[in-house]
C-alpha beads as a LAMMPS data file, in Angstrom:
LAMMPS data file: protein, C-alpha beads

223 atoms
222 bonds

1 atom types
1 bond types

-500.0 500.0 xlo xhi
-500.0 500.0 ylo yhi
-500.0 500.0 zlo zhi

Masses

1 110.0

Atoms # bond

1 1 1 -135.434 -436.128 346.763
2 1 1 -132.802 -434.234 344.791
3 1 1 -131.592 -431.273 346.837
4 1 1 -130.187 -428.182 345.160
5 1 1 -127.254 -427.140 347.333
6 1 1 -127.439 -423.578 346.000
7 1 1 -130.845 -423.069 347.612
8 1 1 -131.669 -422.430 351.266
9 1 1 -132.922 -425.735 352.664
10 1 1 -135.912 -425.256 354.970
11 1 1 -137.884 -427.476 357.352
12 1 1 -141.506 -426.365 357.693
13 1 1 -143.021 -427.206 361.106
14 1 1 -146.699 -426.446 361.671
15 1 1 -149.523 -428.638 362.951
16 1 1 -152.074 -427.263 360.462
17 1 1 -151.891 -429.000 357.039
18 1 1 -153.556 -426.075 355.275
19 1 1 -150.995 -423.641 356.672
20 1 1 -148.145 -425.917 355.599
21 1 1 -149.615 -426.273 352.111
22 1 1 -150.077 -422.537 351.684
23 1 1 -146.607 -421.706 353.002
24 1 1 -145.039 -424.386 350.819
25 1 1 -146.857 -423.035 347.759
26 1 1 -145.742 -419.460 348.307
27 1 1 -142.145 -420.347 349.136
28 1 1 -141.958 -422.540 346.031
29 1 1 -142.286 -419.357 344.001
30 1 1 -139.024 -418.072 345.460
31 1 1 -136.058 -419.389 343.543
32 1 1 -133.763 -419.335 346.593
33 1 1 -135.785 -421.432 349.052
34 1 1 -136.498 -425.172 349.046
35 1 1 -138.686 -427.084 351.525
36 1 1 -136.788 -430.302 352.344
37 1 1 -138.997 -431.572 355.166
38 1 1 -142.312 -430.997 356.926
39 1 1 -143.311 -431.699 360.516
40 1 1 -146.683 -431.593 362.227
41 1 1 -145.407 -431.864 365.794
42 1 1 -142.351 -430.986 367.855
43 1 1 -140.784 -434.454 367.880
44 1 1 -140.976 -434.693 364.096
45 1 1 -139.403 -431.246 363.825
46 1 1 -136.535 -432.255 366.100
47 1 1 -135.975 -435.478 364.150
48 1 1 -135.871 -433.631 360.830
49 1 1 -133.556 -430.988 362.270
50 1 1 -131.079 -433.710 363.182
51 1 1 -131.285 -435.658 359.960
52 1 1 -132.160 -433.832 356.756
53 1 1 -129.340 -431.328 356.329
54 1 1 -131.554 -428.252 356.488
55 1 1 -130.299 -424.742 357.174
56 1 1 -133.473 -423.076 358.486
57 1 1 -136.313 -424.359 360.675
58 1 1 -139.505 -422.397 359.951
59 1 1 -141.369 -423.046 363.165
60 1 1 -144.828 -422.364 364.552
61 1 1 -144.702 -420.940 368.096
62 1 1 -146.840 -423.765 369.473
63 1 1 -146.595 -427.404 368.388
64 1 1 -147.959 -430.558 370.020
65 1 1 -145.535 -432.952 371.651
66 1 1 -143.146 -430.584 373.419
67 1 1 -142.983 -427.041 374.741
68 1 1 -141.609 -424.848 371.997
69 1 1 -138.930 -423.324 374.205
70 1 1 -137.643 -426.805 375.019
71 1 1 -137.719 -427.702 371.329
72 1 1 -135.715 -424.609 370.408
73 1 1 -133.133 -425.346 373.095
74 1 1 -132.861 -428.970 371.941
75 1 1 -132.450 -427.968 368.292
76 1 1 -129.791 -425.401 369.150
77 1 1 -127.930 -427.986 371.225
78 1 1 -128.108 -430.776 368.637
79 1 1 -127.886 -428.650 365.460
80 1 1 -126.085 -425.436 366.361
81 1 1 -125.791 -424.445 362.688
82 1 1 -129.557 -424.472 362.143
83 1 1 -131.298 -421.092 362.075
84 1 1 -134.764 -420.964 363.630
85 1 1 -137.359 -418.541 362.291
86 1 1 -140.720 -418.534 364.071
87 1 1 -143.788 -418.028 361.890
88 1 1 -146.824 -417.760 364.111
89 1 1 -150.161 -416.089 364.806
90 1 1 -149.330 -415.694 368.505
91 1 1 -148.607 -412.174 369.743
92 1 1 -147.901 -412.819 373.409
93 1 1 -144.928 -410.783 374.660
94 1 1 -143.829 -413.372 377.234
95 1 1 -143.925 -416.117 374.615
96 1 1 -141.940 -414.062 372.107
97 1 1 -139.304 -412.974 374.623
98 1 1 -138.991 -416.515 375.957
99 1 1 -138.367 -417.915 372.483
100 1 1 -135.899 -415.177 371.604
101 1 1 -133.971 -415.891 374.771
102 1 1 -134.093 -419.618 374.026
103 1 1 -132.298 -418.957 370.743
104 1 1 -134.721 -418.320 367.876
105 1 1 -133.275 -416.093 365.180
106 1 1 -136.434 -414.188 364.262
107 1 1 -140.192 -413.976 364.825
108 1 1 -142.633 -413.232 362.013
109 1 1 -146.415 -413.192 362.094
110 1 1 -148.451 -415.339 359.703
111 1 1 -150.242 -412.228 358.500
112 1 1 -147.033 -411.038 356.838
113 1 1 -147.049 -411.101 353.016
114 1 1 -145.388 -414.211 351.531
115 1 1 -142.439 -412.234 350.216
116 1 1 -141.669 -411.067 353.767
117 1 1 -141.441 -414.679 354.915
118 1 1 -138.969 -415.537 352.158
119 1 1 -137.022 -412.378 353.004
120 1 1 -136.986 -413.414 356.659
121 1 1 -135.523 -416.800 355.777
122 1 1 -132.771 -415.120 353.796
123 1 1 -132.183 -412.595 356.597
124 1 1 -131.546 -415.242 359.266
125 1 1 -129.109 -416.959 356.908
126 1 1 -127.173 -413.686 356.774
127 1 1 -127.117 -413.279 360.550
128 1 1 -130.097 -410.923 360.772
129 1 1 -132.902 -411.111 363.312
130 1 1 -136.146 -410.371 361.437
131 1 1 -139.108 -409.306 363.572
132 1 1 -142.556 -408.278 362.373
133 1 1 -143.258 -404.631 363.065
134 1 1 -146.105 -405.569 365.376
135 1 1 -143.766 -407.830 367.343
136 1 1 -141.228 -405.014 367.741
137 1 1 -144.009 -402.772 369.058
138 1 1 -145.236 -405.536 371.371
139 1 1 -141.789 -406.087 372.851
140 1 1 -141.265 -402.368 373.224
141 1 1 -144.551 -401.972 375.095
142 1 1 -143.682 -404.902 377.355
143 1 1 -140.256 -403.457 378.073
144 1 1 -141.641 -399.999 378.810
145 1 1 -144.269 -401.522 381.100
146 1 1 -141.529 -401.886 383.679
147 1 1 -139.493 -398.795 384.489
148 1 1 -135.893 -399.506 383.541
149 1 1 -133.558 -399.626 386.489
150 1 1 -130.966 -396.928 387.065
151 1 1 -128.244 -399.445 386.263
152 1 1 -129.787 -400.234 382.870
153 1 1 -130.177 -396.553 382.040
154 1 1 -126.545 -395.928 382.975
155 1 1 -125.376 -398.806 380.784
156 1 1 -127.318 -397.539 377.782
157 1 1 -125.993 -394.016 378.280
158 1 1 -122.468 -395.395 377.991
159 1 1 -122.987 -396.123 374.300
160 1 1 -121.514 -393.739 371.763
161 1 1 -123.751 -392.181 369.098
162 1 1 -122.433 -394.634 366.504
163 1 1 -123.007 -397.598 368.821
164 1 1 -126.590 -396.432 369.332
165 1 1 -127.066 -396.290 365.565
166 1 1 -125.753 -399.840 365.259
167 1 1 -127.970 -401.047 368.108
168 1 1 -131.092 -399.462 366.624
169 1 1 -130.436 -401.264 363.353
170 1 1 -129.958 -404.484 365.307
171 1 1 -133.431 -403.885 366.796
172 1 1 -134.794 -403.675 363.237
173 1 1 -133.320 -407.125 362.556
174 1 1 -130.456 -405.972 360.331
175 1 1 -127.468 -408.253 359.836
176 1 1 -123.917 -406.950 360.237
177 1 1 -123.646 -406.687 356.458
178 1 1 -126.867 -404.666 356.244
179 1 1 -125.732 -402.378 359.076
180 1 1 -122.435 -401.785 357.294
181 1 1 -124.278 -400.822 354.119
182 1 1 -126.718 -398.530 355.936
183 1 1 -124.003 -396.668 357.863
184 1 1 -121.392 -396.657 355.057
185 1 1 -118.815 -398.472 357.161
186 1 1 -117.061 -401.818 356.819
187 1 1 -118.510 -405.030 358.206
188 1 1 -115.369 -405.384 360.297
189 1 1 -116.125 -402.009 361.900
190 1 1 -119.685 -403.136 362.591
191 1 1 -118.386 -406.244 364.382
192 1 1 -116.127 -403.987 366.457
193 1 1 -119.085 -401.817 367.467
194 1 1 -121.264 -404.850 368.232
195 1 1 -118.538 -406.240 370.495
196 1 1 -118.336 -402.920 372.336
197 1 1 -122.122 -402.849 372.720
198 1 1 -122.148 -406.329 374.268
199 1 1 -119.364 -405.375 376.663
200 1 1 -120.922 -402.067 377.753
201 1 1 -124.412 -403.519 378.226
202 1 1 -123.167 -406.650 379.951
203 1 1 -124.988 -408.944 377.516
204 1 1 -123.887 -412.127 375.762
205 1 1 -125.731 -412.003 372.472
206 1 1 -127.810 -410.023 369.985
207 1 1 -131.135 -410.979 371.559
208 1 1 -130.228 -409.666 375.004
209 1 1 -128.907 -406.425 373.513
210 1 1 -132.066 -405.919 371.435
211 1 1 -134.425 -406.563 374.344
212 1 1 -132.561 -404.047 376.476
213 1 1 -132.518 -401.485 373.656
214 1 1 -136.283 -401.674 373.219
215 1 1 -136.660 -399.761 376.486
216 1 1 -135.072 -396.669 374.949
217 1 1 -135.758 -397.031 371.220
218 1 1 -138.398 -394.299 370.896
219 1 1 -136.378 -391.844 372.982
220 1 1 -133.280 -392.321 370.848
221 1 1 -135.206 -392.055 367.574
222 1 1 -136.953 -388.855 368.628
223 1 1 -133.678 -387.404 369.852

Bonds

1 1 1 2
2 1 2 3
3 1 3 4
4 1 4 5
5 1 5 6
6 1 6 7
7 1 7 8
8 1 8 9
9 1 9 10
10 1 10 11
11 1 11 12
12 1 12 13
13 1 13 14
14 1 14 15
15 1 15 16
16 1 16 17
17 1 17 18
18 1 18 19
19 1 19 20
20 1 20 21
21 1 21 22
22 1 22 23
23 1 23 24
24 1 24 25
25 1 25 26
26 1 26 27
27 1 27 28
28 1 28 29
29 1 29 30
30 1 30 31
31 1 31 32
32 1 32 33
33 1 33 34
34 1 34 35
35 1 35 36
36 1 36 37
37 1 37 38
38 1 38 39
39 1 39 40
40 1 40 41
41 1 41 42
42 1 42 43
43 1 43 44
44 1 44 45
45 1 45 46
46 1 46 47
47 1 47 48
48 1 48 49
49 1 49 50
50 1 50 51
51 1 51 52
52 1 52 53
53 1 53 54
54 1 54 55
55 1 55 56
56 1 56 57
57 1 57 58
58 1 58 59
59 1 59 60
60 1 60 61
61 1 61 62
62 1 62 63
63 1 63 64
64 1 64 65
65 1 65 66
66 1 66 67
67 1 67 68
68 1 68 69
69 1 69 70
70 1 70 71
71 1 71 72
72 1 72 73
73 1 73 74
74 1 74 75
75 1 75 76
76 1 76 77
77 1 77 78
78 1 78 79
79 1 79 80
80 1 80 81
81 1 81 82
82 1 82 83
83 1 83 84
84 1 84 85
85 1 85 86
86 1 86 87
87 1 87 88
88 1 88 89
89 1 89 90
90 1 90 91
91 1 91 92
92 1 92 93
93 1 93 94
94 1 94 95
95 1 95 96
96 1 96 97
97 1 97 98
98 1 98 99
99 1 99 100
100 1 100 101
101 1 101 102
102 1 102 103
103 1 103 104
104 1 104 105
105 1 105 106
106 1 106 107
107 1 107 108
108 1 108 109
109 1 109 110
110 1 110 111
111 1 111 112
112 1 112 113
113 1 113 114
114 1 114 115
115 1 115 116
116 1 116 117
117 1 117 118
118 1 118 119
119 1 119 120
120 1 120 121
121 1 121 122
122 1 122 123
123 1 123 124
124 1 124 125
125 1 125 126
126 1 126 127
127 1 127 128
128 1 128 129
129 1 129 130
130 1 130 131
131 1 131 132
132 1 132 133
133 1 133 134
134 1 134 135
135 1 135 136
136 1 136 137
137 1 137 138
138 1 138 139
139 1 139 140
140 1 140 141
141 1 141 142
142 1 142 143
143 1 143 144
144 1 144 145
145 1 145 146
146 1 146 147
147 1 147 148
148 1 148 149
149 1 149 150
150 1 150 151
151 1 151 152
152 1 152 153
153 1 153 154
154 1 154 155
155 1 155 156
156 1 156 157
157 1 157 158
158 1 158 159
159 1 159 160
160 1 160 161
161 1 161 162
162 1 162 163
163 1 163 164
164 1 164 165
165 1 165 166
166 1 166 167
167 1 167 168
168 1 168 169
169 1 169 170
170 1 170 171
171 1 171 172
172 1 172 173
173 1 173 174
174 1 174 175
175 1 175 176
176 1 176 177
177 1 177 178
178 1 178 179
179 1 179 180
180 1 180 181
181 1 181 182
182 1 182 183
183 1 183 184
184 1 184 185
185 1 185 186
186 1 186 187
187 1 187 188
188 1 188 189
189 1 189 190
190 1 190 191
191 1 191 192
192 1 192 193
193 1 193 194
194 1 194 195
195 1 195 196
196 1 196 197
197 1 197 198
198 1 198 199
199 1 199 200
200 1 200 201
201 1 201 202
202 1 202 203
203 1 203 204
204 1 204 205
205 1 205 206
206 1 206 207
207 1 207 208
208 1 208 209
209 1 209 210
210 1 210 211
211 1 211 212
212 1 212 213
213 1 213 214
214 1 214 215
215 1 215 216
216 1 216 217
217 1 217 218
218 1 218 219
219 1 219 220
220 1 220 221
221 1 221 222
222 1 222 223
């Protein structure tokens, strides 16, 4: 197969042939995305991740052969450069949060329009964390189901107004570049704010910051 290095190289992993065929067909219409491998189970997906020089793994949330969380952790360990975007019909909050914590870079539902899937692939390549709107709402409901501890509330209150703006855009899946454009600041300034957010919230990465922010998202937006 001749691979165009200018295109985003994607592995498509789903155990349903019809789903793979439909996704392949729609993504073929996007001039920036190329499917370079297909897998019908977790072991095939891991093998392709190691060997075919892809940049994005488009992954169903449940595949035969291995628990998806274990697959994600293995891929991130063996192929740290590879972005993982989940494309699934599952809307279970525990599943979504578990995969986000394991290292996936975004979670989209299969009911999204095809152009949103292509946009999600491009977003993870730019450092974004695309989430379907229904998934954001699901995670928010799950987070609000447990009253946040006093310590968490205190940590969130430590953020400046600008840091809250940056964090809210992170919740929407925006990359640093997109945040910079939205707030009319430099990307370097965004990175500075993100670093401060991590430090103040006591988190290690974007996923942990986003999950914590979901507890207060509606309150901040209404304020």
